[in-house]
TIMI-2910 file (N, C-alpha, C, CB; in pm, 1 decimal, decimal comma, always signed):
<rs>
+----------+----------+----------+----------+----------+----------+----------+----------+----------+----------+----------+----------+------+
!      n_x !      n_y !      n_z !     ca_x !     ca_y !     ca_z !      c_x !      c_y !      c_z !     cb_x !     cb_y !     cb_z ! resn !
+----------+----------+----------+----------+----------+----------+----------+----------+----------+----------+----------+----------+------+
!    +91,9 !    -98,2 !    -10,1 !    +14,6 !    +13,8 !     -3,9 !    +85,6 !   +113,3 !    +12,3 !    -74,7 !    +13,7 !    +81,9 !  Met !
!    +63,8 !   +199,7 !    -97,0 !   +140,6 !   +313,7 !    -94,5 !    +60,1 !   +457,9 !    -11,2 !   +174,4 !   +338,9 !   -256,1 !  Phe !
!   +165,5 !   +514,6 !    +30,6 !   +104,0 !   +664,8 !   +122,0 !   +116,1 !   +758,6 !    -12,8 !   +230,4 !   +741,3 !   +290,9 !  Leu !
!     +1,9 !   +822,0 !     +6,9 !    -32,8 !   +959,2 !    -86,7 !    -52,6 !  +1073,9 !    -26,6 !   -152,5 !   +952,2 !   -165,0 !  Gln !
!    +46,3 !  +1154,3 !    -26,7 !    +47,5 !  +1292,1 !    +40,7 !    +49,5 !  +1377,6 !    -57,4 !   +159,5 !  +1322,6 !   +132,9 !  Glu !
!    -28,7 !  +1477,2 !    -71,5 !    -43,2 !  +1593,1 !   -140,8 !    +81,7 !  +1690,9 !   -114,6 !   -176,2 !  +1654,1 !   -101,6 !  Lys !
!   +171,3 !  +1738,6 !   -166,7 !   +269,8 !  +1804,7 !   -169,5 !   +249,7 !  +1961,6 !   -180,7 !   +338,2 !  +1750,8 !   -262,9 !  Leu !
!   +185,5 !  +1956,3 !   -284,0 !   +165,3 !  +2091,6 !   -351,3 !    +42,7 !  +2102,5 !   -452,3 !   +295,5 !  +2126,3 !   -430,3 !  Tyr !
!    -30,8 !  +2198,6 !   -449,5 !   -159,2 !  +2172,3 !   -512,3 !   -165,9 !  +2353,7 !   -600,1 !   -308,3 !  +2122,5 !   -363,7 !  Ser !
!   -208,0 !  +2360,1 !   -734,5 !   -229,4 !  +2490,3 !   -769,3 !   -330,3 !  +2454,4 !   -876,4 !    -98,5 !  +2576,5 !   -812,1 !  Ser !
!   -412,8 !  +2566,4 !   -926,0 !   -500,5 !  +2557,6 !  -1009,7 !   -468,7 !  +2484,1 !  -1138,8 !   -538,1 !  +2673,8 !  -1026,6 !  Pro !
!   -347,1 !  +2454,5 !  -1173,7 !   -323,7 !  +2381,3 !  -1298,9 !   -264,2 !  +2227,0 !  -1268,6 !   -217,0 !  +2470,8 !  -1390,8 !  Leu !
!   -189,8 !  +2223,5 !  -1169,8 !   -141,4 !  +2087,1 !  -1128,1 !   -148,3 !  +2058,6 !   -985,0 !     -3,3 !  +2067,2 !  -1168,2 !  Phe !
!   -128,9 !  +1926,3 !   -958,8 !    -96,1 !  +1893,4 !   -811,8 !    +27,6 !  +1785,4 !   -797,8 !   -234,2 !  +1829,8 !   -739,0 !  Thr !
!   +114,9 !  +1796,7 !   -715,0 !   +235,3 !  +1717,0 !   -694,9 !   +198,9 !  +1645,7 !   -564,1 !   +375,6 !  +1806,3 !   -687,3 !  Ile !
!   +207,3 !  +1510,5 !   -592,9 !   +159,1 !  +1418,1 !   -508,1 !   +303,0 !  +1295,8 !   -469,0 !    +14,6 !  +1349,6 !   -592,9 !  Val !
!   +320,8 !  +1270,2 !   -348,8 !   +411,3 !  +1162,2 !   -296,5 !   +365,4 !  +1023,5 !   -316,5 !   +432,6 !  +1179,3 !   -153,9 !  Asn !
!   +386,2 !   +943,0 !   -400,8 !   +318,3 !   +805,9 !   -411,6 !   +416,8 !   +709,5 !   -350,3 !   +281,5 !   +762,0 !   -567,7 !  Lys !
!   +498,2 !   +743,3 !   -245,8 !   +598,8 !   +647,0 !   -220,9 !   +596,0 !   +625,2 !    -80,9 !   +732,8 !   +686,5 !   -268,1 !  Ser !
!   +639,3 !   +497,4 !    -18,4 !   +630,5 !   +482,9 !   +122,2 !   +765,9 !   +549,1 !   +205,9 !   +613,7 !   +323,7 !   +148,7 !  Arg !
!   +880,6 !   +593,0 !    +77,6 !   +986,5 !   +666,2 !   +147,5 !   +990,6 !   +820,1 !    +93,8 !  +1130,0 !   +589,7 !   +122,9 !  Val !
!   +949,2 !   +905,5 !   +162,9 !   +940,2 !  +1035,7 !   +123,2 !  +1090,9 !  +1092,5 !    +40,2 !   +903,5 !  +1118,2 !   +262,8 !  Pro !
!  +1025,9 !  +1157,7 !    -72,2 !  +1150,7 !  +1185,7 !   -158,9 !  +1201,3 !  +1097,1 !   -265,2 !  +1256,3 !  +1197,7 !    -78,0 !  Gly !
!  +1127,1 !   +983,9 !   -280,2 !  +1154,9 !   +881,7 !   -378,5 !  +1061,6 !   +863,1 !   -504,6 !  +1156,7 !   +759,7 !   -307,5 !  Val !
!   +945,9 !   +908,9 !   -496,7 !   +850,2 !   +893,8 !   -617,9 !   +744,1 !  +1005,9 !   -612,6 !   +774,5 !   +746,6 !   -617,8 !  Ser !
!   +764,4 !  +1092,5 !   -702,4 !   +675,5 !  +1195,5 !   -718,5 !   +580,2 !  +1201,4 !   -838,0 !   +747,7 !  +1303,7 !   -717,3 !  Tyr !
!   +459,4 !  +1222,5 !   -845,6 !   +379,6 !  +1228,1 !   -955,1 !   +297,4 !  +1368,9 !   -979,0 !   +289,6 !  +1113,7 !   -941,6 !  Leu !
!   +312,4 !  +1413,9 !  -1086,0 !   +260,0 !  +1551,2 !  -1095,3 !   +103,3 !  +1522,5 !  -1195,5 !   +396,6 !  +1666,8 !  -1180,5 !  Val !
!     -2,5 !  +1547,6 !  -1103,4 !   -117,5 !  +1543,9 !  -1174,4 !   -177,1 !  +1656,1 !  -1224,5 !   -198,2 !  +1490,0 !  -1111,3 !  Glu !
!   -224,6 !  +1654,8 !  -1368,5 !   -294,4 !  +1789,2 !  -1406,6 !   -439,1 !  +1782,4 !  -1373,2 !   -280,5 !  +1823,5 !  -1562,3 !  Glu !
!   -489,8 !  +1904,8 !  -1315,6 !   -601,7 !  +1921,2 !  -1277,0 !   -684,0 !  +1964,6 !  -1385,2 !   -600,7 !  +1996,1 !  -1176,1 !  Asn !
!   -817,8 !  +1910,5 !  -1367,6 !   -928,8 !  +1959,7 !  -1499,4 !   -936,1 !  +2112,5 !  -1478,6 !  -1111,3 !  +1886,0 !  -1488,8 !  Glu !
!   -875,9 !  +2206,4 !  -1571,3 !   -913,1 !  +2347,8 !  -1587,4 !   -967,0 !  +2396,5 !  -1705,7 !   -812,1 !  +2422,4 !  -1566,5 !  Val !
!  -1041,1 !  +2497,5 !  -1716,8 !  -1119,5 !  +2535,6 !  -1827,7 !   -979,1 !  +2602,9 !  -1920,9 !  -1262,7 !  +2654,2 !  -1778,3 !  Ala !
!   -997,8 !  +2635,3 !  -2046,3 !   -890,8 !  +2677,0 !  -2111,9 !   -964,3 !  +2779,1 !  -2220,1 !   -803,0 !  +2550,0 !  -2172,1 !  Ser !
!   -895,2 !  +2855,4 !  -2292,6 !   -927,5 !  +2917,9 !  -2402,8 !   -878,1 !  +2849,1 !  -2520,5 !   -885,5 !  +3044,6 !  -2396,6 !  Leu !
!   -969,4 !  +2840,1 !  -2623,5 !   -914,1 !  +2776,7 !  -2745,3 !   -933,2 !  +2868,1 !  -2853,3 !   -977,1 !  +2643,0 !  -2778,5 !  Val !
!   -848,4 !  +2878,6 !  -2947,5 !   -853,3 !  +2960,4 !  -3073,9 !   -945,0 !  +2868,3 !  -3193,6 !   -681,6 !  +2992,5 !  -3127,2 !  Cys !
!  -1046,3 !  +2929,6 !  -3234,8 !  -1143,4 !  +2865,2 !  -3310,7 !  -1089,1 !  +2827,5 !  -3453,3 !  -1264,9 !  +2953,7 !  -3318,4 !  Pro !
!   -953,5 !  +2883,4 !  -3494,5 !   -914,6 !  +2881,5 !  -3608,4 !   -797,6 !  +2779,6 !  -3609,6 !   -888,1 !  +3012,9 !  -3650,7 !  Lys !
!   -698,2 !  +2788,5 !  -3536,0 !   -592,4 !  +2708,9 !  -3522,8 !   -598,2 !  +2590,4 !  -3409,5 !   -485,7 !  +2798,0 !  -3500,8 !  Cys !
!   -673,5 !  +2617,5 !  -3300,5 !   -703,1 !  +2518,7 !  -3202,6 !   -599,1 !  +2533,1 !  -3059,1 !   -685,4 !  +2370,9 !  -3281,9 !  Gly !
!   -512,3 !  +2628,4 !  -3074,2 !   -418,6 !  +2670,3 !  -2966,3 !   -519,0 !  +2692,7 !  -2847,3 !   -326,1 !  +2810,3 !  -3006,0 !  Glu !
!   -451,8 !  +2620,4 !  -2745,8 !   -482,3 !  +2639,2 !  -2617,7 !   -413,2 !  +2697,8 !  -2520,6 !   -503,8 !  +2549,5 !  -2579,5 !  Lys !
!   -484,5 !  +2806,4 !  -2435,5 !   -408,2 !  +2857,0 !  -2332,8 !   -492,0 !  +2834,2 !  -2194,5 !   -374,0 !  +3009,9 !  -2363,9 !  Val !
!   -432,4 !  +2834,4 !  -2078,0 !   -526,6 !  +2833,3 !  -1933,0 !   -593,5 !  +2951,4 !  -1952,4 !   -444,2 !  +2836,1 !  -1774,9 !  Ala !
!   -695,2 !  +2943,0 !  -1869,8 !   -788,5 !  +3069,7 !  -1834,2 !   -701,2 !  +3124,4 !  -1714,7 !   -965,6 !  +3029,0 !  -1784,5 !  Val !
!   -697,8 !  +3275,0 !  -1739,7 !   -641,7 !  +3338,9 !  -1640,6 !   -703,2 !  +3332,4 !  -1490,7 !   -636,2 !  +3463,1 !  -1686,2 !  Pro !
!   -600,6 !  +3351,7 !  -1380,1 !   -669,3 !  +3315,4 !  -1252,9 !   -663,9 !  +3460,5 !  -1193,1 !   -591,0 !  +3188,4 !  -1156,1 !  Ile !
!   -767,1 !  +3480,7 !  -1097,9 !   -798,8 !  +3613,9 !  -1029,0 !   -828,2 !  +3574,8 !   -881,0 !   -931,6 !  +3695,2 !  -1100,0 !  His !
!   -779,3 !  +3640,9 !   -757,6 !   -835,6 !  +3591,5 !   -655,5 !   -795,3 !  +3428,9 !   -632,8 !   -979,5 !  +3619,9 !   -674,8 !  Cys !
!   -698,0 !  +3375,9 !   -682,1 !   -701,9 !  +3205,9 !   -674,7 !   -787,5 !  +3138,5 !   -713,4 !   -699,2 !  +3150,3 !   -566,3 !  Gly !
!   -881,8 !  +3176,5 !   -819,2 !   -951,5 !  +3106,1 !   -906,7 !   -950,0 !  +3148,7 !  -1043,4 !  -1069,7 !  +3099,3 !   -865,7 !  Gln !
!  -1010,9 !  +3029,2 !  -1106,6 !  -1030,3 !  +3070,9 !  -1274,1 !  -1110,1 !  +3180,8 !  -1279,1 !  -1104,2 !  +2957,7 !  -1373,5 !  Glu !
!  -1086,6 !  +3274,6 !  -1383,6 !  -1209,9 !  +3362,3 !  -1424,5 !  -1294,8 !  +3305,2 !  -1512,0 !  -1175,8 !  +3485,7 !  -1484,7 !  Met !
!  -1433,1 !  +3359,4 !  -1534,3 !  -1526,6 !  +3314,5 !  -1591,2 !  -1584,7 !  +3391,2 !  -1729,1 !  -1609,8 !  +3303,3 !  -1492,1 !  His !
!  -1641,3 !  +3343,0 !  -1815,2 !  -1678,9 !  +3430,4 !  -1910,7 !  -1818,4 !  +3475,4 !  -1883,2 !  -1663,8 !  +3372,2 !  -2041,0 !  Gln !
!  -1840,1 !  +3599,6 !  -1902,3 !  -1954,4 !  +3701,5 !  -1914,1 !  -1954,2 !  +3776,2 !  -2026,9 !  -1957,5 !  +3794,1 !  -1809,9 !  Glu !
!  -2006,9 !  +3734,2 !  -2156,0 !  -2022,4 !  +3813,9 !  -2273,1 !  -1906,3 !  +3783,9 !  -2321,1 !  -2051,3 !  +3958,9 !  -2262,5 !  Gly !
!  -1845,4 !  +3920,0 !  -2345,0 !  -1703,1 !  +3897,4 !  -2421,3 !  -1585,9 !  +3948,7 !  -2314,1 !  -1694,4 !  +3997,8 !  -2580,5 !  Asp !
!  -1628,4 !  +3942,5 !  -2193,4 !  -1527,4 !  +3958,6 !  -2063,1 !  -1498,3 !  +3814,4 !  -1999,2 !  -1601,4 !  +4061,2 !  -1936,0 !  Gln !
!  -1377,4 !  +3827,7 !  -1947,4 !  -1339,5 !  +3726,9 !  -1855,4 !  -1344,9 !  +3789,9 !  -1701,1 !  -1190,7 !  +3672,5 !  -1897,4 !  Leu !
!  -1412,5 !  +3736,1 !  -1631,5 !  -1448,0 !  +3805,9 !  -1501,2 !  -1393,8 !  +3721,0 !  -1376,9 !  -1612,4 !  +3824,6 !  -1489,9 !  Val !
!  -1366,3 !  +3794,1 !  -1285,5 !  -1308,8 !  +3740,7 !  -1141,0 !  -1443,1 !  +3657,7 !  -1088,8 !  -1257,1 !  +3885,9 !  -1017,4 !  Cys !
!  -1436,0 !  +3536,7 !  -1013,1 !  -1529,2 !  +3492,7 !   -945,5 !  -1630,5 !  +3541,1 !   -834,4 !  -1479,8 !  +3421,1 !   -914,8 !  Trp !
!  -1519,9 !  +3670,3 !   -798,0 !  -1615,6 !  +3761,5 !   -728,1 !  -1690,5 !  +3862,1 !   -742,0 !  -1581,1 !  +3797,3 !   -664,6 !  Met !
!  -1661,5 !  +3879,3 !   -889,8 !  -1752,0 !  +3986,5 !   -968,0 !  -1689,8 !  +4068,6 !  -1039,5 !  -1829,8 !  +4069,0 !   -891,6 !  Gly !
!  -1725,8 !  +4148,7 !  -1144,6 !  -1651,6 !  +4219,2 !  -1249,3 !  -1598,2 !  +4344,0 !  -1154,7 !  -1753,4 !  +4265,3 !  -1392,0 !  Pro !
!  -1635,7 !  +4388,3 !  -1054,0 !  -1592,5 !  +4497,9 !  -1001,5 !  -1467,5 !  +4485,0 !   -905,7 !  -1700,6 !  +4553,0 !   -940,3 !  Ser !
!  -1435,9 !  +4341,9 !   -907,8 !  -1327,2 !  +4297,5 !   -849,6 !  -1205,9 !  +4299,7 !   -955,1 !  -1357,4 !  +4163,2 !   -792,1 !  Cys !
!  -1222,2 !  +4245,5 !  -1051,5 !  -1149,9 !  +4196,6 !  -1187,5 !  -1220,9 !  +4177,3 !  -1321,3 !  -1093,3 !  +4066,7 !  -1163,9 !  Gly !
!  -1170,0 !  +4223,0 !  -1424,5 !  -1233,8 !  +4189,7 !  -1528,5 !  -1122,5 !  +4227,1 !  -1645,5 !  -1375,6 !  +4261,4 !  -1532,1 !  Ser !
!  -1121,0 !  +4159,2 !  -1749,5 !  -1050,7 !  +4168,0 !  -1878,9 !  -1132,2 !  +4131,3 !  -1987,1 !   -933,4 !  +4087,2 !  -1882,9 !  Gln !
!  -1059,6 !  +4201,3 !  -2142,7 !  -1136,3 !  +4132,7 !  -2250,7 !  -1097,0 !  +3984,5 !  -2285,9 !  -1121,8 !  +4214,4 !  -2375,0 !  Pro !
!  -1184,8 !  +3921,7 !  -2346,1 !  -1140,3 !  +3790,4 !  -2396,0 !  -1037,7 !  +3796,7 !  -2496,4 !  -1249,1 !  +3716,3 !  -2450,3 !  Met !
!   -953,7 !  +3703,3 !  -2473,8 !   -806,1 !  +3700,0 !  -2536,0 !   -844,9 !  +3657,4 !  -2687,3 !   -688,8 !  +3577,0 !  -2452,2 !  Leu !
!   -762,2 !  +3746,3 !  -2786,6 !   -769,9 !  +3694,3 !  -2902,2 !   -643,1 !  +3624,6 !  -2953,5 !   -811,5 !  +3790,1 !  -2981,8 !  Glu !
!   -689,3 !  +3554,2 !  -3072,6 !   -565,4 !  +3456,9 !  -3125,7 !   -596,4 !  +3449,5 !  -3286,5 !   -567,2 !  +3280,1 !  -3045,9 !  His !
!   -529,5 !  +3443,6 !  -3368,8 !   -515,4 !  +3429,2 !  -3527,8 !   -658,9 !  +3558,4 !  -3559,6 !   -551,9 !  +3215,7 !  -3599,4 !  Cys !
!   -662,0 !  +3681,2 !  -3470,5 !   -780,1 !  +3764,8 !  -3532,3 !   -924,0 !  +3742,2 !  -3483,5 !   -785,1 !  +3738,9 !  -3679,4 !  Gly !
!   -924,2 !  +3642,2 !  -3409,8 !  -1072,8 !  +3619,8 !  -3364,0 !  -1038,7 !  +3589,3 !  -3197,5 !  -1162,0 !  +3470,3 !  -3458,7 !  Glu !
!  -1156,1 !  +3614,0 !  -3148,8 !  -1165,9 !  +3591,5 !  -2984,2 !  -1188,4 !  +3463,7 !  -2984,7 !  -1281,9 !  +3669,3 !  -2894,8 !  Tyr !
!  -1076,8 !  +3392,9 !  -2873,1 !  -1077,3 !  +3266,4 !  -2819,2 !  -1193,4 !  +3213,5 !  -2775,6 !   -999,2 !  +3259,5 !  -2726,8 !  Met !
!  -1232,2 !  +3084,3 !  -2771,1 !  -1369,7 !  +3057,1 !  -2724,9 !  -1319,9 !  +2956,3 !  -2552,8 !  -1474,5 !  +2944,8 !  -2880,4 !  Glu !
!  -1427,5 !  +3002,7 !  -2462,2 !  -1406,8 !  +2952,1 !  -2342,8 !  -1454,8 !  +2785,8 !  -2304,9 !  -1473,7 !  +3051,1 !  -2261,3 !  Tyr !
!  -1355,2 !  +2707,4 !  -2310,7 !  -1399,5 !  +2548,6 !  -2284,4 !  -1375,6 !  +2504,8 !  -2140,0 !  -1310,8 !  +2441,0 !  -2380,9 !  Lys !
!  -1481,0 !  +2484,0 !  -2058,3 !  -1462,9 !  +2435,8 !  -1937,6 !  -1449,9 !  +2300,2 !  -1924,8 !  -1551,5 !  +2473,9 !  -1865,4 !  Ala !
+----------+----------+----------+----------+----------+----------+----------+----------+----------+----------+----------+----------+------+
</rs>
C-alpha cells in the first residue's frame, strides 16, 4: 500500500508523493481546468487566475469569481478572433 501525500496544489497541477519513502517517487497530476481555445488553429491557453480561482466568461469579458468590480478583462484574441471558453 502506498502513502499518498499531497505536497503542492495549484489551479493547474498537483504534486503528490506516492512512495513509502518520502522523496523517492513523485507524480504531477494535471487538474481539470478550463481553457481558452482558438477557433481557427486550436491553440489552447489556460484561463487567467484572479483571487486564486479561474476567471469565468460573461459576454465578451473574463470576470473574477467575485464579480466584475473585483477584476475583469477582455476575452483574449488569437489568429484575429476571440478565443472560445471551454470548461
